[in-house]
C-alpha positions, -999 to +999 in steps of 0.1 A: -081+039-025-063+059+003-075+092-012-111+078-012-108+070+025-092+104+032-120+122+014-144+109+040-125+123+069-130+157+086-107+183+102-111+217+118-075+226+108-074+220+070-096+217+039-086+193+012-096+196-024-090+167-047-079+172-083-075+143-108-042+148-127-051+121-153-042+090-133-077+077-130-084+049-156-106+060-184-106+072-220-075+090-231-093+122-240-108+124-205-074+117-188-058+144-209-085+169-201-081+161-164-043+166-167-048+199-183-071+210-155-045+200-130-019+221-147-043+250-147-049+245-110-012+246-103-008+279-123-041+295-113-053+315-082-054+296-049-061+306-013-032+318+008-014+291+028-021+264+001+001+233+000+000+211-031+001+174-022+011+153-052+006+115-051+035+100-070+041+064-081+065+052-109+068+056-147+040+078-162+029+090-128+063+105-122+065+123-155+030+137-150+040+150-116+072+165-131+050+188-154+029+198-124+059+205-103+074+227-130+042+247-130+043+250-092+079+261-092+071+288-118+046+302-092+069+296-063+043+274-046+051+247-019+046+211-029+048+178-012+056+146-030+038+115-016+057+084-028+034+054-027+044+031-056+057-003-047+081-003-076+096+032-071+130+018-062+131-003-094+119+027-114+147+050-100+174+025-106+163+018-141+165+054-152+194+067-173+217+092-156+200+123-171+165+111-162+176+102-127+190+137-121+158+152-133+137+131-109+162+136-081+160+174-086+122+172-083+125+154-050+153+176-037+132+208-044+100+195-027+089+213+004+083+179+019+083+142+009+059+118+025+070+082+026+053+051+040+081+038+061+117+042+072+129+019+044+117+043+018+130+073+036+165+058+038+164+046+002+153+079-014+177+099+007+206+077-004+197+073-041+182+108-048+203+128-024+174+143-005+180+160+029+167+141+059+147+171+071+125+169+040+110+135+049+078+128+068+071+091+075+033+087+073+022+051+069-010+043+050-042+040+070-077+024+065-111+025+081-122-007+098-152-023+115-161-012+150-160-049+160-146-080+143-163-114+141-156-135+172-162-169+157-153-173+121-156-211+122-134-231+099-102-210+093-100-194+059-067-181+044-071-149+023-048-134-003-060-100-015-043-084-045-034-090-081-024-126-088+012-121-101+046-136-096+057-104-079+030-108-053+044-143-045+014-162-058+035-190-073+051-196-039+018-194-021+002-220-043+032-243-039+031-238-001-006-245+001-002-278-016+024-287+011-001-281+040-014-314+053-048-323+038-065-326+072-056-290+080-059-275+046-093-257+048-097-230+021-074-205+004-092-176-012-074-156-039-092-123-042-079-104-072-075-104-110-050-127-127-019-113-145+000-144-156+020-138-188+039-171-186+010-193-175+027-207-144+001-194-120-027-207-142-011-242-143-008-242-105-044-231-100-055-261-120-036-286-098-037-270-063-066-283-041-089-263-018-087-229-036-113-204-044-106-176-069-129-145-070-114-124-097-115-087-091-140-077-065-149-042-051-148-029-015-180-047-005-168-080-018-134-076-001-152-068+032-172-100+029-140-120+024-123-103+053-152-110+076-149-148+068-111-151+068-088-158+098-054-155+081-041-129+056-012-140+035+010-117+014+043-133+003+053-105-020+087-098-035+082-061-034+057-036-018+055-001-005+029-005+022-001-025+009-036-014+019-047-051+018-024-058+048-039-029+068-074-041+059-066-075+072-052-061+105-083-039+109-105-070+106-084-090+131-068-114+107-034-130+115-009-116+089+017-138+072+040-115+052+074-110+037+097-083+049+096-060+018+092-022+017+076-009+049+058-042+056+083-054+082+078-021+101+041-027+104+040-064+114+060-073+144+073-108+138+059-133+163+038-106+180+013-093+155+019-117+127+046-138+110+074-123+088+089-149+064+116-148+038+107-141+002+106-170-023+104-196+004+073-218+000+086-244+026+087-218+054+053-204+043+038-238+043+051-245+078+038-212+092+003-217+076+002-252+090+011-239+125-017-213+123-043-237+110-034-262+137-032-238+166-064-218+169-054-199+200-021-188+183-041-177+153-066-157+173-039-142+195-020-129+164-052-116+149-061-097+181-026-082+183-028-071+146-062-054+153-047-035+183-018-024+162-042-011+136-062+008+163-030+024+176-013+034+144-032+028+112-067+042+116-077+067+089-088+094+114-053+094+129-039+096+094-058+129+087-044+144+120-009+134+109-013+151+075-025+182+092+008+183+111+028+178+079+010+207+061+015+230+091+052+222+093+057+227+055+040+261+057+060+271+088+093+263+072+083+282+041+078+315+059 
């Protein structure tokens, strides 16, 4: 999603070419063919002053990037690793000692490492032994509407993301049932269901005033954002979710847990509420307060929108990347 937004930006300093390394969903043969092309790109001729920017998550994504990095190191070409997976910490800690050394070596030899927040910089520096000077903290960014709706009517609470335990959906449904009936308007769950043990499905059947959409594309998400007043994301683990930034861009009041870089984006009590993980009682109390107090709800939404305008707009993101590329090339001389 971020690369799609980035592809629609412009710069007079850099030109970006996008190469699919096999991570895009599709038939295996197509993904293998794309991966082979990516390897060939790493080994083949490129213009002078080229920096390779590799987007890296966990598991298979890391091993694919390891092959690409090996090709780049054979040609002595600078590469940046952009760590964006929300489970990258779990992935690293779950590796056996040999595999962890291999991944750490890939990180240590990068010309630069882009992380989405200070949490991830500190974590990777400590676990993988990467020098501080390698890191560039560049949070995600999104486009947004030029103006947000001024009167959304009855407040709607929106959750946007996959419906899983890790995303805190169990706690969200339990909290929603605790909100007083006269305040409980509508909770929209926008995302596909991943519920191996059936607990979320059971709660969906008994929790009132809920709407589920299943997976919806960008246009559908925009429609939901335009109607909602509160964005809720009670996750157990994140890097920096795009859904949070989308909600801020649309002027929604965020209610989030302090995981990954989320707590660096939302200022508790100023541009949203930051609550503990796994705490449906606190979540219910915060939602009740926001549904009861329209001025507080609107104030937090306006503050979230201003914070997006100042820090998380996609055009500003492109400018920051240009600075990172220039710094990497300068150090490589």
